[in-house]
N, C-alpha and C positions, 0 to 999 in steps of 0.2 A: 741323781741329786739328792742331797739331804736335807729335811726341815728340822725344825726343834720339835721336842717331843712336847704333846700335849697331853695334860691329866683331865678327864672328864668323869662326871657322874650323872647318870640319867636314870629315872625309875628306881634308885637305890642301888644299881650297880657302878663300880668304879672302873673304869677302864683308861689304857693309854694309848693313843694313837703315834706312832714311829714312824721313822725310816725302817724299811727291811734292812737286814744284816745278814751276812752269809751264815751266820749261826743259826739263822731262822730256817734255813733250807730244809731240813727233816720235816718239822712241824709244817712247813708250806707244802711240801710233797703230800703229807698225811693229811691234811685241811681240805685242799682240792679236790683229793680223792673223795673224801667223805661230803662235801659240799655237792659235788656232781652228782652224787646219790640220793639227796635231799629234795632238789626240786627240778623242774621241767623248764625253769626260766632261763638257764644256761644253756650255751650251745652243745655241751658234750653231755653223754651218759655216763655215768661210773665207770673209770678206768680207760676211756678214750682220750686219746692225746695226752696220755700220763707223762707227768714230768718228774724225774727222779730228782735226788737230792744234788747231784751233781748240775744238772739241769737248771735248778733253782740257784743254785750257786753262781752260774753263769749269768743267769738272768739279772740278781742282785747286783752283781759285778758291774755288769754295763749299766744298769739303771743308777746306780750310785756314781758313776764317773761321767753319766752323760748330764749335760744341762737340758735336754729336751725330754729326760726320763724321770718318773716318779714312781717308787714302789712303796706303800706305806703299807703297816700292818696294824690290827687292833688286838692290844694284848689284855687279857682278865688274869691277874695273878700268875703271871709268867706263862701264860697258854695263848697261843695266837687263835683267834675266834673269827677272824676276817681281813680281808686284805683288798687293797684296789691298786690298780696301775694307771699310769699316763705313759702311753708309749709314742713317742715323735717319729717322724720320717726325715732322713737326713738330705732328700731330694730337696734342692732349693725351693721350687714351686711348693712345697708343702711344708715348710720349716716354720710355719707361723701357728701349725695346728698339732694336737694330740688327741690320741682316741683314749676314752675313759672305760675302764671296766672296774666291777667291785664284785665280791662275793662275801657273804656272813654266812656263819653257821646257824643253822635254824634255830637253834636252843638259845641264840643269843639275838634273835628277832626282836623288835619292839624296845631297843636300847638306844637307838639313834647311831648305832654304829654305821650303818650305810651312809647314813645323813652326813655324820660328821667327816668320814672318810672322803666324801664328796666335798664337803666345805672345805677342807683342808687342800684338796685337789685344785679346786676353783681358785683360792687365794695363791697357790703357788703358782697357777698358769697367770693369773693377773699379775702377779710380780715380777714374772720372768716373760713378760712381752709374748706371750702366746696369745693370739688373738681368736683362736677357734678350739673348742673342743668339741670332739664327736662321740656319740656311743650309740649303741644298737640295743633295744629292748623288746620282749615279746609284748605282742599286742593285749595279751590277758594279763599283764603285769601293771595293772592299774596305779597300784600305790606308787611303783617307781617311776612312773611316768607323769603323776601329779608332783612327786618330790622334784624329779629333773624341771618340770616347767617353774617350781619354785625359784630354781637355782637359775633361771634364766634360759634354759632349752627350749627350743622349739622344734616341733616335727618338720621335718626338711624331706622325709618320701617314706615309703610303703614298700617293702619287698613281699609280694602277694605270694601266698602258700609257699613261703620260704622253709618251713619246718613241719616235720611230722613226729607228732608226739605220741606217747605210749597208746593214747585212745585211737590210732590210727588217722585221727583227722590233722588236715593242713592247717597252719597257723601264721599268720604275717609277721613280720619284725618291723618295728616301727625305727627309723633312723632320726635321730636327733642332735641339732648342732647348739651351741651355745657361741654367741659373738662377742667380745669384749669390745666396747662402744669407742675405743682409742683409735679405731682405723673404719674406715668407711666399707661397708659390706656390699655386694652388689647383687 
């Protein structure tokens, strides 16, 4: 699905949030590889599960054509510095929900990029009758957990000892969900 472009300015940085286009594929492939090496908050180490240009072109094409998917990018002066995806499932029993994921280049932390990608995704989900958004977050990423809570996400569960990081220790993954109020959750 495609959204209207948003121009934002936070802490002196101007950037645009817009739907991804197939011409973004090279930058997205490079950026994902870079970000995976900047933080242990994500699932992958640098180079793992690499997605090349053709892979991103396919994802963008699918997400653009699908009413249940949304692929957004954050752009600073023609450079993609972050992105997010909402991915839906086409099984009828799961058609009401999407899984959200986001990543932002460390050089651009502190400018509200992740927050604004999330805000646009929540608005899109609400406008498109998606009643549940889910995500996973590392237990140590307290800033992200608090941000998600401000947007109505609740902790639904914990995957204990889910990841081993570079320090050799196990860490938990927090599973969170956000429910739109127009349907009853049980």
